[in-house]
C-alpha positions, 0 to 999 in steps of 0.5 A: 500500500502506498504511503499516506501523505498530507500536503499542507499548503499555507500562505503563512511563513510557517506551517502550524505545529498544531495542524502537523500534530493533528495530521500525524495523530489522524494517521498520516504517515508523511506530512509535507508543508508548503509555506509562503504559497501564493494563490496562483501557485496552488494549481501547480502544486495540486497537479504535481501531487495527483500526477505523480501517482496512479489513481489508486495511489491518489486515494492515499493523498490529501491537501490541507489548507492552512494560513491566517486568512479565511477567504484566501484559504477558501480560494486556495481550496477552490483552486486546488479542486479546479486543478483536479479531475477524475480519476486524479482527484484527492480530498481537500480540507481548509481550516486556516488557523484552526478557525473553521473547526474552532468556530464550528465547535463553539457554535455546535456547543451553543446549538446543542444547549439551545436544542435542549431548551427546545430552541433553535439557533436560527431564532437567535441574535448573536453578538460576536466579540473579536469579530474581525479575527478568523474564529470570529468571522467564521462564527459569523458566517456559520451563524448567519448560514443557520439563519441567526441575526449576527451583530459584529461588535466593533471594538475600536471603530464602527467604520473599521469593522464595516470595512471588514464586514462589507466584503463578507456580506457581498461574497457570502450573501450574508447580512452581518450587522456592525454594532458599536462595542467600544465602551462598557456602556455600548457593550452593556447596551448591546448585550441587552438586545442579544440572546448569545454572546461569543468571544473570539478575541486575542488571548489574555484579554478580558472582554466581558465582566459579569456586570456587563451582562448580568442584568440582561433580560435577553441573554441566554448563552455566552461562550469563549475560545480563549484559554489564556488568563485573563479569560475573556468572559468573567465567570466562565471557567475554561472547563465550563460546559453549559454551567450557569454563570454565578448569579445569572441564568446564563449558560457559559461555555469555556475554551477547553470545553469548546476545544475538546470538541474542536479537537475531535472535529478536526481529527475525525475530518482528517481521518475521513479524508484518509479513509474515504474511498471517494474524494471529500472536500471539507470547509467550515460548513462540514466542520459545523455539521460534524461538530453538531452531530458529535456535541 
C-alpha cells in the first residue's frame, strides 16, 4: 500500500505545529508543508501531487489548507479542486488557523444547549466579540448560514469593522450587522438586545465582566475560545460546559470545553479524508455539521 501523505499548503511563513500534530495523530504517515504559497501557485502544486501517482495511489493523498486568512484559504481550496479531475482527484480540507473547526465547535456547543431548551439557533441574535479575527468571522458566517441575526461588535471603530464586514456580506450573501462595542456602556447596551454572546478575541484579554451582562433580560448563552488568563468572559471557567454563570441564568461555555470538541472535529475530518474511498472536500460548513452531530 502506498504511503499516506498530507500536503499542507499555507500562505503563512510557517506551517502550524498544531495542524502537523493533528495530521500525524489522524494517521498520516508523511506530512509535507508548503509555506509562503501564493494563490496562483496552488494549481501547480495540486497537479504535481495527483500526477505523480496512479489513481489508486491518489486515494492515499490529501491537501490541507492552512494560513491566517479565511477567504484566501477558501480560494486556495477552490483552486486546488479546479486543478483536479477524475480519476486524479484527492480530498481537500481548509481550516486556516484552526478557525473553521474552532468556530464550528463553539457554535455546535451553543446549538446543542439551545436544542435542549427546545430552541433553535436560527431564532437567535448573536453578538460576536473579536469579530474581525478568523474564529470570529467564521462564527459569523456559520451563524448567519443557520439563519441567526449576527451583530459584529466593533471594538475600536464602527467604520473599521464595516470595512471588514462589507466584503463578507457581498461574497457570502450574508447580512452581518456592525454594532458599536467600544465602551462598557455600548457593550452593556448591546448585550441587552442579544440572546448569545461569543468571544473570539486575542488571548489574555478580558472582554466581558459579569456586570456587563448580568442584568440582561435577553441573554441566554455566552461562550469563549480563549484559554489564556485573563479569560475573556468573567465567570466562565475554561472547563465550563453549559454551567450557569454565578448569579445569572446564563449558560457559559469555556475554551477547553469548546476545544475538546474542536479537537475531535478536526481529527475525525482528517481521518475521513484518509479513509474515504471517494474524494471529500471539507470547509467550515462540514466542520459545523460534524461538530453538531458529535456535541
